[in-house]
C-alpha positions as a Markdown table, in Angstrom:
| # | Residue | x | y | z |
|---|---|---|---|---|
| 1 | Met | 1.8 | -25.8 | 25.4 |
| 2 | Pro | 3.2 | -23.9 | 23.9 |
| 3 | Tyr | 2.0 | -20.9 | 25.7 |
| 4 | Leu | 2.4 | -17.4 | 24.2 |
| 5 | His | 1.6 | -14.9 | 27.0 |
| 6 | Leu | 1.3 | -11.3 | 25.8 |
| 7 | Asp | 1.7 | -8.6 | 28.5 |
| 8 | Leu | 0.2 | -5.5 | 26.8 |
| 9 | Pro | 0.5 | -1.8 | 27.7 |
| 10 | Leu | -2.8 | -1.2 | 25.7 |
| 11 | Ala | -6.3 | -2.5 | 25.4 |
| 12 | Val | -7.2 | -4.9 | 22.6 |
| 13 | Gln | -10.8 | -5.6 | 21.6 |
| 14 | Ser | -12.1 | -9.1 | 21.9 |
| 15 | Gly | -12.5 | -9.6 | 18.2 |
| 16 | Asp | -9.0 | -8.4 | 17.6 |
| 17 | Arg | -7.7 | -10.8 | 20.2 |
| 18 | Val | -9.4 | -13.7 | 18.3 |
| 19 | Arg | -7.8 | -12.7 | 15.0 |
| 20 | Ile | -4.4 | -12.0 | 16.5 |
| 21 | Ala | -4.4 | -15.4 | 18.4 |
| 22 | Gly | -5.3 | -17.2 | 15.1 |
| 23 | Arg | -2.4 | -15.5 | 13.3 |
| 24 | Leu | 0.0 | -16.2 | 16.1 |
| 25 | Ala | -1.0 | -19.9 | 16.3 |
| 26 | Arg | -0.6 | -20.4 | 12.6 |
| 27 | Leu | 2.8 | -18.5 | 12.6 |
| 28 | Tyr | 4.0 | -20.6 | 15.5 |
| 29 | Ala | 3.0 | -23.9 | 13.8 |
| 30 | Glu | 4.7 | -22.9 | 10.6 |
| 31 | Val | 8.0 | -21.7 | 12.1 |
| 32 | Met | 8.2 | -24.2 | 15.0 |
| 33 | Gln | 7.1 | -27.2 | 12.8 |
| 34 | Thr | 4.0 | -28.4 | 14.8 |
| 35 | Ser | 0.3 | -28.3 | 14.7 |
| 36 | Ala | -1.6 | -25.0 | 14.8 |
| 37 | Arg | -3.9 | -26.4 | 17.5 |
| 38 | Arg | -1.0 | -26.7 | 20.0 |
| 39 | Pro | -0.3 | -23.0 | 20.9 |
| 40 | Thr | -2.4 | -21.3 | 23.6 |
| 41 | Ile | -2.4 | -17.5 | 23.4 |
| 42 | Gly | -3.0 | -15.4 | 26.5 |
| 43 | Phe | -3.6 | -11.6 | 26.6 |
| 44 | Arg | -3.0 | -9.6 | 29.8 |
| 45 | Glu | -3.8 | -6.0 | 29.4 |
| 46 | Leu | -1.8 | -4.0 | 31.9 |
| 47 | Gly | -2.7 | -0.6 | 30.7 |
| 48 | Glu | -0.7 | 2.5 | 30.1 |
| 49 | His | 2.7 | 2.3 | 31.9 |
| 50 | Gly | 2.0 | -1.4 | 32.7 |
| 51 | Val | 5.0 | -2.8 | 30.9 |
| 52 | Leu | 8.1 | -0.5 | 30.9 |
| 53 | Arg | 11.8 | -0.5 | 30.3 |
| 54 | Leu | 14.6 | 2.0 | 30.3 |
| 55 | Gly | 15.3 | 3.1 | 26.8 |
| 56 | Ala | 18.7 | 3.8 | 25.1 |
| 57 | Asp | 18.2 | 7.5 | 25.8 |
| 58 | Gly | 17.7 | 6.8 | 29.5 |
| 59 | Glu | 14.0 | 7.5 | 29.5 |
| 60 | Ile | 11.3 | 5.1 | 30.5 |
| 61 | Glu | 9.4 | 3.6 | 27.5 |
| 62 | Pro | 6.5 | 1.2 | 27.1 |
| 63 | Val | 7.1 | -2.2 | 25.7 |
| 64 | Leu | 5.0 | -5.2 | 24.8 |
| 65 | Leu | 6.4 | -8.5 | 26.3 |
| 66 | Val | 5.6 | -11.9 | 24.9 |
| 67 | Gln | 6.6 | -14.9 | 27.0 |
| 68 | Cys | 6.9 | -18.1 | 25.0 |
| 69 | Asp | 6.9 | -21.3 | 26.9 |
| 70 | Ile | 8.0 | -23.9 | 24.4 |
| 71 | Arg | 9.3 | -27.5 | 24.2 |
| 72 | Arg | 13.0 | -27.5 | 23.8 |
| 73 | Gly | 14.7 | -28.7 | 20.6 |
| 74 | Arg | 14.1 | -25.8 | 18.3 |
| 75 | Ser | 17.1 | -24.1 | 16.8 |
| 76 | Ala | 18.1 | -20.5 | 17.6 |
| 77 | Glu | 17.2 | -19.7 | 13.9 |
| 78 | Gln | 13.6 | -20.9 | 14.5 |
| 79 | Arg | 13.3 | -18.9 | 17.7 |
| 80 | Glu | 14.7 | -15.8 | 16.0 |
| 81 | Arg | 12.3 | -16.2 | 13.1 |
| 82 | Leu | 9.3 | -16.7 | 15.5 |
| 83 | Gly | 10.3 | -13.6 | 17.5 |
| 84 | Ala | 10.5 | -11.5 | 14.3 |
| 85 | Gly | 7.3 | -12.9 | 13.1 |
| 86 | Ile | 5.4 | -12.2 | 16.3 |
| 87 | Ala | 6.7 | -8.6 | 16.4 |
| 88 | Ala | 5.6 | -8.2 | 12.7 |
| 89 | Val | 2.1 | -9.5 | 13.5 |
| 90 | Leu | 1.8 | -7.1 | 16.5 |
| 91 | Asp | 3.0 | -4.2 | 14.3 |
| 92 | Glu | 0.5 | -5.0 | 11.6 |
| 93 | Glu | -2.4 | -5.7 | 14.0 |
| 94 | Leu | -1.8 | -3.2 | 16.8 |
| 95 | Ser | 0.5 | -0.7 | 15.1 |
| 96 | Trp | 3.0 | -1.6 | 17.9 |
| 97 | Pro | 6.6 | -0.8 | 16.9 |
| 98 | Val | 8.9 | -3.8 | 16.5 |
| 99 | Ser | 11.5 | -1.9 | 18.4 |
| 100 | His | 9.3 | -1.9 | 21.5 |
| 101 | Thr | 8.4 | -5.6 | 21.4 |
| 102 | Ile | 10.3 | -8.2 | 23.5 |
| 103 | Val | 9.9 | -12.0 | 23.0 |
| 104 | Glu | 11.3 | -14.2 | 25.8 |
| 105 | Phe | 11.6 | -17.9 | 25.3 |
| 106 | Thr | 11.6 | -20.5 | 28.1 |
| 107 | Gln | 12.3 | -24.0 | 26.9 |
| 108 | His | 10.9 | -27.1 | 28.7 |
| 109 | Ala | 11.0 | -30.9 | 28.3 |
| 110 | Gly | 7.9 | -32.2 | 26.7 |
| 111 | Asp | 6.7 | -34.0 | 29.8 |
| 112 | Glu | 6.5 | -30.7 | 31.7 |
| 113 | Phe | 3.2 | -30.0 | 29.9 |
| 114 | Trp | -0.1 | -31.9 | 30.4 |
| 115 | Arg | -3.2 | -31.9 | 28.3 |
| 116 | Ala | -6.4 | -34.1 | 28.4 |
| 117 | Asp | -4.6 | -36.9 | 26.6 |
| 118 | Gly | -1.7 | -36.9 | 29.1 |
| 119 | Leu | 1.8 | -35.6 | 29.3 |
| 120 | Ser | 3.3 | -34.2 | 26.1 |
| 121 | Gln | 6.2 | -35.7 | 24.3 |
| 122 | Asp | 9.5 | -34.0 | 23.4 |
| 123 | Trp | 9.3 | -32.1 | 20.1 |
| 124 | Thr | 10.6 | -33.7 | 17.0 |
| 125 | Pro | 10.9 | -32.1 | 13.5 |
| 126 | Gly | 8.5 | -34.5 | 11.9 |
| 127 | Glu | 5.5 | -33.8 | 14.1 |
| 128 | Ile | 3.6 | -31.4 | 11.8 |
| 129 | Gln | 0.0 | -32.5 | 11.7 |
C-alpha cells in the first residue's frame, strides 16, 4: 500500500511500464508525504474498448482509470494534486489526454494493509523517509 492500479485501454511496453511506475511512485511520495518505496503500481491492459464511459456528447469514449488505494488522512488538496499529477504523467508518457483520465481514491485505515514487517500504521504527515 498504497496501490495505484491502472486500467488501460492500450498496450504499454515493459520498459515504459518501469519508467512510468518509477515516476508515479516518486510523485506519490512527494505529494502524499511518504517514502517512494511504499507505492505499488499495477498495469492491466484491457485493450481497445476495454475501459469506456459515456461522453458529454452522448458518445462512448475510451478512458484510462487509475484506482488509488491509500491510507486515509490526506487532505482533499493532496488528493487533487496527486490526481492532476498522475494525469500529467500519463499525458507525457503515453500521450493520453488528461480529459480522458479518471483517478479514483479509496481510503483505508493503516492496519488494513500488510507487508512483511506486519500491519501498516495510520499515515502521519511526518513519515517521509
